[in-house]
Structure formats: C-alpha cells, structure tokens
C-alpha angles and dihedrals in degrees: 000000000000120000123243118238125197104181119108112235122230124250105234116200131200117237123192098165146351095286092051089049092054091048093049096048097042093048092056112264120160096212140007134208126205142153137242118230095278139039098023129119093240101051091158093061118098090252124177133279147142132040092328094067094082090049090048092054092044089051089056095045092048087057091049092252122137123224126219117186118209114229089157108135131097116265132210126217095257089054099052096097092049089049089053090055091050092053090045091054094049092049097044092049092055107259112172093218144345124232111226140190103165117069088216088069093045092048093053093046092049092049100044106022107034091164092059111096118232121220118190111231123235083242087079088069095225106182103154143054088246091060091050092049092050092052094045089053089052093054108269115136098194135029124206100215124224112273095233098071126116122233089252091053092048092050092049092051093051092044093050098044106026085217131151101257126186122206132193110238105174140020143048121353119218110219089223128061103263114266091019099081120103098157099103092044095048094045100045112356093256104127122210086202088061098045101260105097112164091202099232087166090072090066121095105284116171136206133162093352095312125119129208085026095167099048119096127195117249115273120247117184094158093114087054098049094108089051089053091048089051088051089060099252109161100200133032108205129203118208120218120093088152093052128102121261093254089062090051091049093050095045096046092046092051092047092048091049093049095046092048091053098259132122110271119223098237094161092064089044091053091048095053092053137347142131103233089317134305137301136206093182097127095048094047094039091239097130096173135136088275087079092067125088143129139214110279132190088255090055090053096047093046089071093063093075097051107036097084093050093047091050089055092052092067102025092056096038114097120241113268110259131202116245112240130190122208128204113190126191129187118175131167114267094011134093113260113258132209128188120193116191136181116177108313093340120098138179125198122199134169130211137189122309109266117247128222110275114251094188123347114029123222111270139186089252094054092049090048093053090058098040095048091062096094090143116174095352123115092256140088122192114251100174140352122204121186136194108188129166112226121259099029131128134205123170120243090241090062092048091049092049091051090050092051093048093046094051093045090051092046090050091056092046093051093048093045088082091061096050110103130195123224113231114229093237117162115237108248111247107225115211120237113277114254116201121202118252093250122028120231114252117230127186120195115196133185095213139015089242091067095060113110126182105303133192114277093242096047122113116231117210122195135167109271094243091051089056090049089054092049109037089162088076089072089061091048099047105018114189090354088077111092129187120232113211119212107259092223123049117177123194136354095280093058091044093050091049091050093049090050090051091050091051090051096051113128113262098253091059104091102147133075133191113217129185098181134058090234095056089046086062093048095047093049090047087056090054096249127142107248127222118190118241125218090258089075084076099221110183102155143045096246094055090048090054091049090057088048088055086055086059098253112156096220141328137236105229120235114270086227089071117095120231090241089059092046090056092057097050118115137200140073099273109117111236142182145181139227110249097179138022151100091264118219108248096185142006111211129189091189099063112223090206095066118107131198087279093052122237093347112173095341111145093205094263118082137153131240119205124211124210092271092055097254114146123226121193116240115202124195113222102208090299089291093104139328130238129217113211127202116265092238128032126251112246123176104144091110093055132081100278124197115254104259138160094256144004123212136204109204111206122189118145100011124118121241090257092051090050090052092049095048091048087055093050090051092050090053094039085232124165119261117268091201136060108284145162130221088214114205097326093106100027135084112253114220 
C-alpha cells in the first residue's frame, strides 16, 4: 500500500540570466537553479559570475527562495583545480546546494565543504530505488530522478527510500536518457555530458516512414502536479535555462497555480514555447507516437501574441519581501528596545532612553509610522506590537535609526545560516598509475551465438539473461565468464526479474559489469565483484578513485576521453578502454521505431536514417528501452594505445565470423578492412 505524504513540494525554476531570475522570483518560485560560467550543463546560457553572485544569492534568500548551483558536467584531470574554484565560489557565496554528475565534484565538495548539500543530477540516470540508496550512502541528500519514469515508478522509489526526490515537470525532453547520450560528442566533439550539446537529434531523422524520429515534444506534467505531491516528490523542476524570461514567468506561474489548487494557464505556456504541443507520455506510461514532435513555424509565431503580456507579469510585480514583526518597548529610566523577528531569526537593538514628554507623548501610532518605513529593504511589516509607558517622548529620528539598525542586524542573522566554512582538508595525492605489462583482453558479446574461439586468458562478457539461457557457457569459460547487467532497470517487476537472474547465475560466474549506480547496488547485494561500464562516464582520476572507494574492481573509461588524457590519469583504480565496437549513441525509453500500431512486426533490430542517408542500427532491449548505435564501428586497435589494465572489444550486431575476424585484426594490430571511426580518442572534446 502506498504511503501518504503531506508536505508541499517546492517549485524549482530555471535561471539563465538576471531577467530570468527576476521572472522566477517575482512569479512565485520556491527555489532556482543556475550555473556559473564553467562546469554546468548549459554553458551557453548567460549564467552568473563575479562579484554580483553573492548579491544574486542574497536577493533570492531575502525573498525566501533557495539557490542550487549546477556543477553538473563531467570534468577532466586538467580541469580539476578550476572545478574546485567553482565549487568554492558557490559555497562561499551562500548556495544552498550544488547539483552534481561527476563524483570528482562530489568528492571535493564532501571533503572541503561538508555543509554544502549535494544533489545528484538527472545526468546520473537514477531510475531505481537502488540507485537512490547508493547515492544517499555516498553523501547525496537529494536525487534528481531520470525523466523517463512513470508516476507509479516515482512513487515506488520515494516509498522504498524515503528520500528527497526531485522530478522534472515541464520543459524540453532529451530523446536519450540523460547521461547516456554520446551523439553530439561523436558527431562534432560537443559533449552533452559537458554542457555543449549541438542537438543533432532535432534534425530530420527517419525510420519506418516517420520523419523527425528523434525529436520529442516538451513534457508538461503540470496537470499532474498534485499527483506528484501525493507521491512524495519534494521538488517540481522546470527545464529551460536557455529559455527567455517570459517562458520562465509563464512556467512558474502555471506551476504555482496548479500546486495551489488553481487552474493553470497552459494555453499561454504552450504559446510561449512548445514543439507541436506537450506530452505526459513518460509519466502516464503511454510511450506512443504522440510523444514525438518538433518546433514548427506555427509554434514560433504563436509566441508573438503572449510575450508582451508575460513580460508585464514580472516587470510590474513587486519584489517578494520577507515578513517582519516588530516589538517595541519604551519604559521610564531604561533605553528603548526594539526586536525585529522573521521566522526563527531575531535581532535586538537598543536606542536612547526616552525623555518625559513636554507636549505630545509617544504613542503606538507614532512608533508605527516610523517602523513601517522599510523602503527598499528586503522586508515588509507584518505586525507591530508596542509596550510604552505613558508620558514619554522619543524623536522620530531615534525610532528610524533603531529600525534601520534592527533590519540590518536581522539581515546578517538571516544570512548567517547560508555562510559556509571551508574545511582545511588536504587534497589527496594520487600515486602515478602503473599499468601491467600485458593488458587483459575482454570480449563483450550480445548473444552466445556470436562467440568464436577466443584466447584462453580472455574474459567473455554476456548479458545476464543470455548466460541464464546458456548455462553451458559457464563450463566452457569458468570464472572468465562475466555477467553484464542492463544499465537501465525500470520498475519493480524488471528489478525482481534481474535479482532472480543474478541469484540463478552458474557458480563460476562471480563478476558483473554495471553501467549504472543502481545496478552496482544490485550486483554487490548479490555478492558479485563489480566492474564499471563505460556508462559511468569516468573522465578523470578522482572519479575513478571514488568508484574504487565504492569497491568496484575496475572501470571502463568513457569513450569520450582521448588517449592523450588517459595516459595522464593517476591513481590505483584499474582501468581500460574500448578498442572496437558500434558504440551506443543513445539509450531511449520512447522507442523511435514505434508506429501508430506500436511495435508491429519489428524484429528488435531496425535502422534509423539521418539526413545524409547514413543508417544507424536501432536495437530493442527487451522493450525496456532501445539503443541507437553508431553507423560505423570504432576501431583503434591498430593505433598507439595507452598502456591500460585491459582492452575491450564491444560486439553487438556482428556475426560470429565478423567477431572472429576482428579479434584476429586486434591480435595483429592490423588496420581495419572496413569503414571505421577512431571516435574521440584523437580529438579534443569540448
């Protein structure tokens, strides 16, 4: 039975610049998120920097609005010091939390800024209670769940973990599961994982007679916000840090209206920005062709009629002010006393001793006239209480001075909570990396039928369910047979089936390959040795060591990392690289291959075509999600490869004979006799 939750979730607004900030705060958000110039997933937004950052955060706090700073991109070793400075700036200026993808960022923040809350970015693709538990154990206090979850799945995660979970409720949908998209990076070196996605998916891809097959409509869960609140979600997040302030005003207003029980103005919201309308397909579990859409000329022109009105909604709205209560005392023979309070914060000031009144005695009304003059401060008077002995006098100038001093003191007291102290924690000195003389050889196959004769010391990796279907492989390979867990596991039924499969693994299989923090948890729970898959997106030495601290045996480095960067990595965590494979460019829960009739006669292997006519394989993963592979395989076995602990060939759609031939090419370090790409191994990743 589901639990009942009574807390009201926050409305979390995207802020790409000062105008968006004003729109978000004045239209009633509870929190904002924005980036600094570097290490945030919207590096092309205006973002915030410089001396004004502290004033920006104070402006939010004075309005009762929390601030979360995005430090949510992947970092390379030569960027670690700059990343440290970014985290330092966010913490010193009073940010309530930072949003993080890379464990190198989380590790530094935990070590040096223990008072700074950590929120796990949606880029970590957390789609299960196990993933949430693993991150809570690590030190995160909030998890931004993957955008592809249903309401039932969200509710189950919150029920099982009791965690603070944040959910996107409006804005653009990435076609790929966040953190699992390498398309922009592979095509042009602009990594979505580093905040510079070029959005090649929005171009006109085709499949099975359908155009714009990789473009989803914007999500809109605003009609479901009360359902999400009832499910225990703590934060309702709007996407759109690259959007104009009128969009922010419309989205925040609609969310506020819905959450407060009113009727949200979705028509204005649709006019200001949409892609052929909105979709709630992920939340409702209706992942049909109705989810797909793209930005049309009509969508663009619709905004013209609403922008001016939306601009007025936040330009003409007053800044949100903090309610303050005054208690004033004036007694004969004692200094006058004024207490200013806001919530649990209080400020006490004293003034001159009142004199005996020669004419008009001090009254409640006279005190009120002075105390109500809060002017351009952050405060509005909620209540004034006075205790005044009769026959006393105090000039208005003294009352005004006491008011100014009380509000200044209260301001410092309220902001004291946000001031954080950096711990003098020594940076861990990682030892130089020492590679073995001969790297281990690993072969990842899609099916048992692909496996040719392989070297006696090679590791064979197969999906866990393929091993279950072919237990004889355990007799053939023994402990050299490893189980690959699906990187994405949605819902309790899929999790229970996976746990059952892990329990039923043949005895010799003691190792698992995991590309998601949730499956790491499941594999360790099953008592298996865990090896990190490339989907963990390890680009630096610190992140590798953090996974080592989680008791992973080794990690497959991200294919976005150049060989030159791999050579400079430090630390004791064993690591390896993919030298061959049709690399997955995207993982998609809304399958682009579906038609109006659903899966139809699809065999599980289709082809997408880009605008140049190139064909990209599309693989169905047991109807849990689909995977878009590159149109040509990566092949780098004939190049000068860094000395690493292991090298992997990643087979997916190849025949058994093709697998045999490519193994032979790798053994001889021979050039490819087929069209290939070297991926990003010899390119600069932006």
